[in-house]
C-alpha positions in Angstrom: 230.4 -13.3 -70.2 227.6 -13.6 -72.7 227.6 -11.6 -75.9 225.1 -8.7 -75.8 223.3 -6.9 -78.6 225.1 -3.7 -77.4 228.3 -5.4 -78.4 227.0 -5.5 -82.0 226.2 -1.9 -81.9 229.6 -0.9 -80.6 231.2 -3.1 -83.3 229.5 -1.0 -85.9 230.4 2.3 -84.3 227.0 3.0 -82.8 226.8 4.3 -79.3 224.2 2.1 -77.5 223.0 5.2 -75.6 221.6 6.5 -78.9 219.4 3.4 -79.4 215.9 2.7 -78.3 214.8 -1.0 -78.2 211.3 -1.9 -79.3 209.7 -5.3 -78.7 206.5 -5.5 -80.6 203.7 -7.6 -79.2 200.4 -6.3 -80.6 197.3 -6.5 -78.4 195.1 -7.2 -81.5 195.0 -11.0 -82.0 195.0 -11.0 -85.8 197.8 -8.4 -86.0 199.9 -10.3 -83.4 199.6 -13.5 -85.5 200.5 -11.8 -88.8 203.2 -9.4 -87.7 206.1 -11.8 -88.2 204.8 -12.4 -91.8 204.7 -8.6 -92.4 208.2 -8.2 -91.1 209.4 -10.9 -93.5 207.3 -10.2 -96.7 205.9 -6.7 -96.3 208.6 -4.7 -94.5 207.1 -1.3 -95.5 203.8 -2.3 -93.8 205.7 -3.5 -90.7 207.7 -0.3 -90.6 204.5 1.7 -90.8 203.2 -0.2 -87.7 206.2 1.1 -85.7 206.4 4.6 -87.2 203.7 5.8 -84.8 203.8 5.0 -81.0 201.8 5.9 -77.9 202.8 9.2 -76.2 205.2 7.6 -73.7 207.1 5.8 -76.5 207.1 8.9 -78.6 209.0 10.8 -75.9 211.6 8.1 -75.8 211.9 8.0 -79.6 212.5 11.8 -79.6 215.6 11.3 -77.5 217.0 8.5 -79.6 218.9 8.3 -82.9 218.1 4.7 -83.8 215.5 2.1 -83.2 216.4 -1.6 -82.7 213.3 -3.4 -83.7 212.2 -6.8 -82.3 209.1 -9.0 -82.2 208.1 -10.8 -79.0 209.3 -14.4 -79.2 208.2 -16.5 -76.3 208.2 -15.1 -72.7 211.4 -13.2 -72.0 212.7 -13.3 -75.5 212.7 -11.0 -78.6 213.4 -11.8 -82.2 215.5 -9.3 -84.2 213.9 -7.6 -87.2 216.3 -4.7 -87.9 218.0 -1.5 -87.0 216.4 1.8 -88.1 217.8 5.3 -88.3 215.4 8.0 -87.0 215.6 10.6 -89.8 212.9 12.9 -88.4 209.3 13.1 -87.6 206.1 15.0 -88.4 202.7 15.4 -86.5 199.6 13.8 -87.9 196.0 14.8 -87.0 193.4 12.1 -86.5 192.3 12.5 -90.1 195.8 12.6 -91.5 196.7 9.5 -89.6 193.9 7.4 -91.1 194.7 8.8 -94.6 198.1 7.0 -94.5 197.6 4.0 -96.8 199.7 1.6 -94.8 198.0 2.5 -91.5 194.6 2.0 -93.2 195.7 -1.4 -94.4 196.8 -2.3 -90.9 193.4 -1.3 -89.6 191.2 -2.9 -92.3 193.0 -6.1 -92.9 194.5 -6.8 -89.5 192.3 -5.0 -87.0 194.9 -2.5 -85.7 193.2 0.0 -83.4 195.7 2.8 -83.9 195.1 6.4 -83.1 191.8 7.4 -81.6 190.0 10.7 -81.9 190.8 11.4 -78.3 194.3 12.2 -79.3 195.0 15.6 -80.9 198.1 14.5 -82.8 200.3 11.5 -83.3 204.0 11.7 -84.4 205.0 9.8 -87.6 208.7 9.0 -87.4 210.7 8.6 -90.5 212.5 5.3 -89.9 215.2 4.3 -92.4 216.1 0.6 -92.4 219.8 0.0 -92.2 221.9 -3.0 -93.3 223.0 -3.6 -89.8 223.4 -7.4 -89.4 220.5 -7.8 -91.9 221.6 -11.4 -92.5 220.4 -12.2 -89.0 216.9 -10.8 -89.5 214.5 -13.3 -88.0 217.4 -15.4 -86.7 218.9 -13.5 -83.8 217.1 -14.0 -80.4 217.9 -11.8 -77.4 216.8 -12.0 -73.8 214.1 -9.4 -72.8 213.6 -8.5 -69.2 210.4 -6.8 -68.2 207.7 -8.4 -70.2 205.3 -5.4 -70.0 207.9 -2.9 -71.1 207.7 -2.9 -74.9 210.3 -0.2 -75.3 213.6 0.2 -73.3 216.8 2.2 -73.7 219.9 0.3 -74.3 221.4 1.5 -71.0 218.5 -0.1 -69.1 219.7 -1.5 -65.8 217.1 -4.3 -66.0 217.9 -5.5 -69.5 221.3 -6.6 -70.7 219.9 -7.7 -74.1 222.0 -10.9 -74.1 222.1 -12.8 -77.3 220.5 -16.2 -76.7 220.6 -17.8 -80.1 221.3 -17.2 -83.8 219.3 -19.8 -85.8 220.2 -21.2 -89.1 216.9 -20.4 -90.7 214.6 -17.4 -90.1 211.9 -18.1 -87.5 209.7 -15.2 -88.6 207.9 -17.7 -90.9 207.3 -21.2 -89.5 207.7 -24.2 -91.7 204.6 -25.5 -93.5 202.8 -28.5 -91.9 202.6 -31.8 -93.7 199.9 -31.6 -96.4 197.5 -33.9 -94.5 197.8 -31.7 -91.4 197.2 -28.4 -93.2 194.0 -26.7 -92.1 193.5 -23.0 -93.0 190.8 -20.4 -92.5 189.9 -18.1 -95.4 191.7 -15.2 -93.6 194.8 -17.4 -93.2 194.6 -18.4 -96.8 194.8 -14.7 -97.8 198.0 -14.2 -95.8 199.9 -17.4 -96.6 203.7 -17.0 -96.6 205.2 -17.0 -100.1 207.2 -20.1 -99.4 204.0 -21.9 -98.5 202.4 -20.9 -101.7 205.5 -22.0 -103.6 205.1 -25.5 -102.1 201.4 -25.6 -102.9 202.2 -24.7 -106.6 204.0 -28.1 -106.9 201.0 -30.2 -105.8 197.9 -31.2 -107.6 195.2 -32.5 -105.4 191.7 -32.9 -104.0 190.8 -30.3 -101.5 187.9 -29.8 -99.0 186.1 -26.6 -97.9 184.0 -26.8 -94.7 181.5 -24.1 -93.9 181.5 -24.1 -90.1 178.2 -22.1 -90.0 176.2 -25.3 -90.9 178.8 -28.0 -91.3 178.3 -28.4 -95.1 181.3 -29.2 -97.2 182.6 -28.8 -100.8 185.0 -31.0 -102.6 187.2 -29.6 -105.4 190.2 -30.5 -107.4 193.3 -28.5 -108.5 195.2 -29.5 -111.6 195.6 -26.3 -113.7 198.3 -23.7 -113.7 200.2 -23.5 -110.4 198.0 -26.4 -109.1 196.7 -25.9 -105.5 198.4 -22.6 -105.3 196.5 -21.2 -108.3 193.2 -22.7 -107.2 193.4 -21.5 -103.7 194.6 -18.0 -104.8 191.2 -17.8 -106.6 189.4 -18.5 -103.3 191.6 -16.0 -101.4 190.6 -13.3 -103.9 186.9 -14.1 -104.5 185.9 -16.1 -101.5 183.8 -18.5 -103.7 186.1 -19.6 -106.5 183.1 -19.2 -109.0 181.3 -22.1 -107.4 177.6 -21.5 -107.5 176.7 -22.9 -104.0 179.5 -20.9 -102.4 178.5 -17.6 -103.9 176.1 -16.4 -101.2 178.1 -17.8 -98.3 180.4 -15.9 -95.9 184.0 -17.1 -96.7 185.1 -16.1 -93.2 183.4 -19.3 -92.1 185.4 -21.5 -94.5 188.1 -24.0 -93.6 190.4 -25.4 -96.3 192.2 -28.7 -96.2 193.7 -31.3 -98.6 192.0 -34.6 -98.9 194.5 -36.2 -101.3 197.7 -35.0 -102.8 198.2 -36.0 -106.4 201.3 -36.4 -108.6 202.1 -33.1 -110.3 202.2 -34.8 -113.7 198.8 -36.6 -113.2 196.4 -36.2 -116.1 193.4 -33.9 -115.7 190.9 -36.8 -116.2 192.6 -38.8 -113.4 192.4 -35.9 -110.9 188.7 -35.4 -111.7 188.1 -39.1 -111.3 189.6 -39.0 -107.8 187.6 -35.8 -107.0 184.3 -37.7 -107.9 185.1 -40.6 -105.6 185.6 -38.1 -102.7 182.3 -36.4 -103.5 180.6 -39.9 -103.4 182.3 -40.9 -100.1 181.5 -37.6 -98.4 178.0 -37.2 -99.9 178.7 -33.6 -100.8 176.3 -33.6 -103.8 173.3 -34.7 -101.7 174.1 -33.1 -98.3 176.9 -30.7 -99.1 177.8 -27.9 -101.5 178.7 -29.7 -104.7 176.3 -29.0 -107.5 177.5 -31.8 -109.8 
């Protein structure tokens, strides 16, 4: 007989009947893509996402004492995020709902639709994260029956919540591609996992920005503090990196890639020399967005 998630609950003295299982699969494309990153690096924003639910899920949460939180992981599977104690709840009006900073961030940055003005109130649940098997966050995968049912009670007849795998490393954040396969939009650049940025901080290099609105490109180099990490952080914040010909362009059309990775101890003059050869080969002075 396969080990079930309920067995873990029982082992910790928690009655499975008191637990509601949530499997988060946002309908909003951008939020769906970034939710694992939020669970890993911004747990308070992730928690805010699940602290309000639709009316049917609200009723189920009112009858539970705990929430076992998962993210959809392939068809019929769910990835463990954490166990939360339901400490209480309070009603929010439409205006109060959108005054919550975390909910506003979810809407403005990731396109969450959230509460509409057709609802009179929405319940905000006080969910306290517990240390319950926290070392398995992002590593424990269970079977999830009923793809359309994003919430189920632990005594569900359909779902046994069998444990399928416990991976060595967290799969909330995928590994970074090889440098010559890394292609990022500006929006993706703003939400890079920390461990990706840490890797970029080790590399000097020549990078390329393509504006897909007209196909024009810009060649730049990174050799200062924190190398590519530091330079690309500048673009993530400003959108233009103080480059004159990028100032009046929409950074949401930008694609970032690395043309050449350079030794982290390369001299500034050598990096700039390589940058100039790429400008010549790609003709970005005459036909692109390089001003010099």
